[in-house]
C-alpha positions as CSV (number, residue, x, y, z in Angstrom):
1,X,-0.6,-15.2,28.5
2,X,-1.1,-11.6,29.4
3,X,2.6,-11.2,29.2
4,X,2.5,-12.6,25.7
5,X,-0.3,-10.3,24.4
6,X,1.6,-7.3,26.0
7,X,4.7,-8.1,23.9
8,X,2.8,-8.6,20.5
9,X,0.8,-5.2,21.4
10,X,4.6,-3.4,21.9
11,X,6.0,-5.2,18.7
12,X,2.8,-3.9,16.6
13,X,3.4,-0.5,18.1
14,X,7.3,-0.3,17.1
15,X,6.8,-2.3,14.0
16,X,4.2,0.0,12.0
17,X,6.0,3.3,12.1
18,X,9.2,1.4,11.4
19,X,7.5,0.0,8.2
20,X,6.5,3.3,7.2
21,X,9.7,5.1,7.6
22,X,12.0,2.5,6.4
23,X,9.8,1.6,3.2
24,X,9.4,5.3,2.4
25,X,13.1,6.0,2.8
26,X,13.8,3.0,0.8
27,X,11.3,4.2,-2.1
28,X,12.9,7.7,-1.8
29,X,16.4,6.5,-2.3
30,X,15.8,4.5,-5.3
31,X,13.5,7.1,-7.2
32,X,15.4,10.0,-8.7
33,X,13.5,13.3,-8.8
34,X,12.9,13.3,-12.7
35,X,10.7,10.6,-12.3
36,X,8.2,12.8,-10.3
37,X,8.7,15.6,-12.7
38,X,8.0,13.3,-15.7
39,X,4.9,12.1,-13.9
40,X,3.4,15.6,-13.0
41,X,3.5,16.7,-16.5
42,X,1.4,13.9,-17.5
43,X,-2.2,15.4,-16.3
44,X,-4.0,12.7,-18.2
45,X,-2.3,10.3,-16.2
46,X,-2.4,11.7,-12.9
47,X,-6.1,12.7,-13.2
48,X,-7.1,9.0,-14.2
49,X,-4.9,7.6,-11.0
50,X,-6.5,10.0,-8.6
51,X,-9.9,9.4,-9.7
52,X,-9.5,5.7,-9.5
53,X,-7.9,5.9,-6.0
54,X,-9.8,8.4,-4.5
55,X,-13.1,8.6,-6.4
56,X,-14.0,5.3,-7.5
57,X,-12.3,2.9,-4.9
58,X,-13.5,4.8,-1.6
59,X,-16.8,5.7,-2.9
60,X,-17.8,2.2,-4.7
61,X,-16.0,0.1,-2.0
62,X,-17.3,2.0,1.2
63,X,-20.9,1.9,-0.3
64,X,-20.2,-1.9,-1.0
65,X,-19.2,-2.2,2.7
66,X,-22.5,-0.5,3.7
67,X,-24.7,-2.9,1.7
68,X,-22.8,-6.0,3.4
69,X,-22.4,-4.6,6.6
70,X,-24.3,-7.4,8.3
71,X,-21.9,-10.1,7.1
72,X,-19.1,-8.9,9.1
73,X,-18.6,-6.8,12.4
74,X,-18.7,-3.0,12.6
75,X,-15.1,-2.7,13.2
76,X,-13.7,-4.6,10.6
77,X,-16.0,-2.6,8.2
78,X,-14.2,0.4,9.4
79,X,-10.7,-1.0,8.9
80,X,-11.7,-1.8,5.4
81,X,-12.9,1.8,4.8
82,X,-9.6,3.4,6.1
83,X,-7.7,0.9,3.8
84,X,-9.4,2.1,0.9
85,X,-8.8,5.7,1.5
86,X,-5.0,5.0,1.6
87,X,-3.1,4.6,-1.4
88,X,0.5,4.9,-2.9
89,X,1.9,1.4,-1.0
90,X,5.6,1.1,-1.4
91,X,5.5,-2.5,-1.9
92,X,4.1,-1.9,-5.6
93,X,7.6,-1.3,-6.6
94,X,8.4,-4.8,-6.1
95,X,5.0,-6.0,-7.7
96,X,6.0,-3.9,-10.9
97,X,9.3,-5.4,-10.8
98,X,7.7,-9.0,-10.8
99,X,5.3,-7.7,-13.6
100,X,8.0,-6.5,-15.6
101,X,6.8,-3.0,-15.5
102,X,9.3,-0.2,-16.1
103,X,10.2,1.3,-12.6
104,X,9.5,5.0,-13.5
105,X,5.9,3.7,-14.3
106,X,5.5,2.5,-10.4
107,X,7.7,4.8,-8.8
108,X,6.1,8.1,-10.2
109,X,2.6,7.3,-9.9
110,X,3.1,5.7,-6.4
111,X,4.6,9.1,-5.1
112,X,1.6,10.9,-6.8
113,X,-1.0,8.5,-4.6
114,X,1.2,9.0,-1.6
115,X,0.8,12.6,-1.7
116,X,-2.8,12.6,-2.6
117,X,-3.3,10.0,0.4
118,X,-1.6,12.9,2.8
119,X,-4.3,15.1,1.6
120,X,-7.2,13.0,1.5
121,X,-7.1,10.8,4.3
122,X,-7.1,13.5,6.8
123,X,-10.5,15.2,5.3
124,X,-12.3,12.0,4.2
125,X,-11.6,9.4,7.0
126,X,-13.2,11.5,9.9
127,X,-16.3,12.1,7.7
128,X,-16.9,8.6,6.6
129,X,-16.1,7.5,10.2
130,X,-18.1,9.8,12.5
131,X,-18.7,7.5,15.2
132,X,-14.7,6.9,15.9
133,X,-12.2,9.3,17.1
134,X,-10.0,10.5,14.1
135,X,-8.6,13.7,13.9
136,X,-7.7,15.2,10.8
137,X,-4.9,17.3,11.7
138,X,-3.2,14.8,13.7
139,X,-3.5,12.3,10.7
140,X,-1.9,14.8,8.6
141,X,0.9,15.4,10.7
142,X,1.6,11.8,11.2
143,X,1.8,10.7,7.3
144,X,3.9,14.0,6.9
145,X,6.2,13.1,9.6
146,X,6.4,9.0,9.0
147,X,6.0,8.8,5.1
148,X,6.3,12.0,3.4
149,X,9.5,13.2,5.1
150,X,11.6,9.9,5.0
151,X,10.8,9.9,1.1
152,X,12.1,13.5,1.0
153,X,15.1,12.5,2.9
154,X,15.8,9.6,0.7
155,X,15.9,11.5,-2.5
156,X,18.1,14.0,-0.9
157,X,20.5,11.7,0.3
158,X,20.3,9.7,-3.1
159,X,21.0,13.2,-4.9
160,X,24.3,13.9,-2.3
161,X,25.6,10.4,-2.1
162,X,24.5,8.8,-5.6
163,X,27.3,6.3,-5.3
164,X,25.8,5.0,-1.8
165,X,22.3,5.3,-2.7
166,X,21.6,1.7,-3.7
167,X,23.4,0.4,-0.5
168,X,21.3,2.6,1.8
169,X,18.2,1.4,-0.1
170,X,18.9,-2.2,0.3
171,X,19.5,-1.6,4.1
172,X,16.5,0.5,4.2
173,X,14.2,-2.2,2.3
174,X,15.9,-4.8,4.8
175,X,14.6,-3.3,7.6
176,X,11.2,-2.8,6.0
177,X,10.7,-6.3,4.9
178,X,11.8,-7.4,8.7
179,X,9.2,-4.8,10.1
180,X,6.6,-6.1,7.8
181,X,6.7,-9.6,8.8
182,X,6.8,-8.5,12.5
183,X,3.6,-6.1,11.9
184,X,1.8,-9.0,10.6
185,X,2.8,-11.6,13.1
186,X,2.1,-9.5,15.9
187,X,-0.9,-8.0,14.5
188,X,-2.8,-11.3,13.8
189,X,-1.0,-13.0,17.0
190,X,-2.3,-10.6,19.4
191,X,-5.9,-10.9,18.1
192,X,-5.6,-14.9,17.0
193,X,-9.2,-15.6,18.1
194,X,-10.5,-12.9,16.0
195,X,-8.7,-13.9,13.2
196,X,-9.9,-17.3,13.2
197,X,-13.4,-16.3,13.5
198,X,-13.0,-14.1,10.3
199,X,-11.5,-16.6,8.3
200,X,-14.4,-18.8,9.0
201,X,-16.6,-15.8,7.9
202,X,-17.8,-14.4,4.7
203,X,-15.5,-11.3,5.5
204,X,-12.5,-13.0,3.2
205,X,-15.0,-12.9,0.3
206,X,-15.5,-9.1,0.9
207,X,-11.9,-8.5,1.2
208,X,-11.3,-10.3,-2.2
209,X,-14.2,-8.4,-3.7
210,X,-12.7,-4.9,-2.7
211,X,-9.3,-6.3,-4.2
212,X,-11.0,-6.9,-7.3
213,X,-13.0,-3.7,-7.6
214,X,-9.8,-1.6,-6.9
215,X,-7.9,-3.8,-9.6
216,X,-10.9,-3.0,-12.3
217,X,-10.8,0.8,-11.3
218,X,-7.0,0.6,-11.7
219,X,-7.3,-0.9,-14.8
220,X,-9.8,1.5,-16.5
221,X,-7.9,4.3,-15.4
222,X,-4.7,2.5,-17.0
223,X,-6.6,2.7,-20.5
224,X,-7.4,6.3,-19.7
225,X,-3.8,7.3,-18.8
226,X,-1.4,9.4,-20.9
227,X,1.8,8.7,-22.9
228,X,3.8,8.2,-19.9
229,X,2.3,4.7,-18.9
230,X,3.4,2.1,-21.5
231,X,1.8,-0.9,-19.5
232,X,-2.0,-0.8,-19.1
233,X,-2.4,-3.1,-16.2
234,X,0.1,-1.1,-14.3
235,X,-2.6,1.5,-12.5
236,X,-4.3,-1.6,-11.8
237,X,-1.5,-3.1,-9.4
238,X,-1.0,0.3,-8.1
239,X,-4.8,0.7,-7.0
240,X,-5.3,-2.6,-5.6
241,X,-2.3,-3.0,-3.3
242,X,-3.6,-0.1,-0.7
243,X,-1.2,1.8,1.5
244,X,-1.1,-0.5,4.4
245,X,1.4,1.5,6.4
246,X,-0.9,4.6,5.8
247,X,-3.8,2.9,7.2
248,X,-2.5,1.4,10.1
249,X,-0.6,4.6,11.3
250,X,-4.2,6.2,11.3
251,X,-6.0,3.5,12.7
252,X,-3.3,3.2,15.6
253,X,-3.3,6.8,16.4
254,X,-6.9,7.3,16.3
255,X,-9.8,4.7,15.3
256,X,-8.5,1.7,17.0
257,X,-6.1,3.4,19.7
258,X,-8.5,2.5,22.5
259,X,-10.1,-0.4,20.7
260,X,-9.6,-4.4,20.4
261,X,-7.8,-4.3,17.6
262,X,-10.4,-5.4,15.1
263,X,-9.6,-2.4,13.0
264,X,-5.8,-3.2,12.7
265,X,-6.9,-6.6,12.1
266,X,-9.0,-5.7,9.3
267,X,-6.4,-3.7,7.7
268,X,-3.7,-6.3,7.8
269,X,-6.6,-9.0,6.5
270,X,-7.2,-6.8,3.5
271,X,-3.6,-6.4,2.7
272,X,-2.9,-9.9,2.9
273,X,-5.9,-11.2,0.6
274,X,-4.4,-8.2,-2.1
275,X,-0.9,-9.8,-1.7
276,X,-2.3,-13.3,-2.2
277,X,-4.3,-12.0,-5.2
278,X,-1.7,-9.6,-6.8
279,X,1.8,-11.6,-6.4
280,X,0.6,-14.7,-8.5
281,X,-0.7,-12.2,-11.2
282,X,2.3,-10.0,-11.1
283,X,4.8,-13.4,-11.6
284,X,2.6,-14.8,-14.3
285,X,2.2,-11.6,-16.2
286,X,5.9,-10.9,-15.7
287,X,6.9,-14.1,-17.3
288,X,4.8,-13.7,-20.2
289,X,6.4,-10.2,-20.9
290,X,9.8,-11.8,-20.6
291,X,9.3,-14.5,-22.5
292,X,7.8,-12.6,-25.3
293,X,10.7,-9.9,-25.1
294,X,13.4,-13.0,-25.3
295,X,14.6,-12.6,-21.8
296,X,15.6,-15.2,-19.1
297,X,12.9,-16.0,-16.7
298,X,14.8,-17.2,-13.7
299,X,13.4,-17.2,-10.3
300,X,15.3,-14.4,-9.1
301,X,14.3,-12.3,-12.3
302,X,10.5,-13.1,-11.9
303,X,10.9,-11.9,-8.2
304,X,12.3,-8.8,-9.2
305,X,15.5,-9.4,-7.3
306,X,17.9,-10.1,-9.9
307,X,18.6,-7.9,-13.1
308,X,18.5,-4.2,-13.6
309,X,15.7,-2.2,-13.2
310,X,13.9,-1.0,-16.4
311,X,13.7,2.9,-16.5
């Protein structure tokens, strides 16, 4: 049993950075530089997204967690706080494809939120979690090296070898998908007792409430956004799916480096709850939009794996 737990622990140590690097590389390969420039020019959209993701969600979510702290273990609450501070999840690109949201309206804002997380998390996470060891500069270095650098590398590779960018992006995306599966299996498997106890507690309801809060904040920001966003619920999906890779990197190197894995489990659990809530919503909304546009709504199209991307 000890050997299995050690193997699972080693697996999560490898899968977390592998997922972060591969997913960001894939995103950079698929996102032209003009998408970032166009998005940054729309100051109204940028400000509304930043306000929802780095003011409303962390502030209101953390306040809610503090008020409900008696319903969950302390480290679970800390894991939720870290996740609420992490925005710009690469998986929103797939959710956006499912929901038939133009690619530029998810890729551009997602990159803006990622850059915001790199600045926001080193400053705010140590402030919110003063009772655990989280070093701001170490967090900044980690996010720069494992998330921003691969994204920039992907953009450069796509510009130099445009004919091969899609192939490289598919390979990186496959590595990210495998790493994500291993990450969840190892994270939950190494802490199976804790996971079972949480499934029978109010923690799941708290996680669902936090996802709903983020969705509502994002939906309001969509109504306040500028002209570059044409689908109002796009920011809701962007805001609801927190950046699990950034949150786990922070947890594994700081807050939970010497802990019992509770913070990692909390981050994975919140991400899993968000996944369960957002995938059906994205599929249904995408189906409705495709039918209204007179498009075919096959399973492959609905899952975002068949058909051209909309720019």
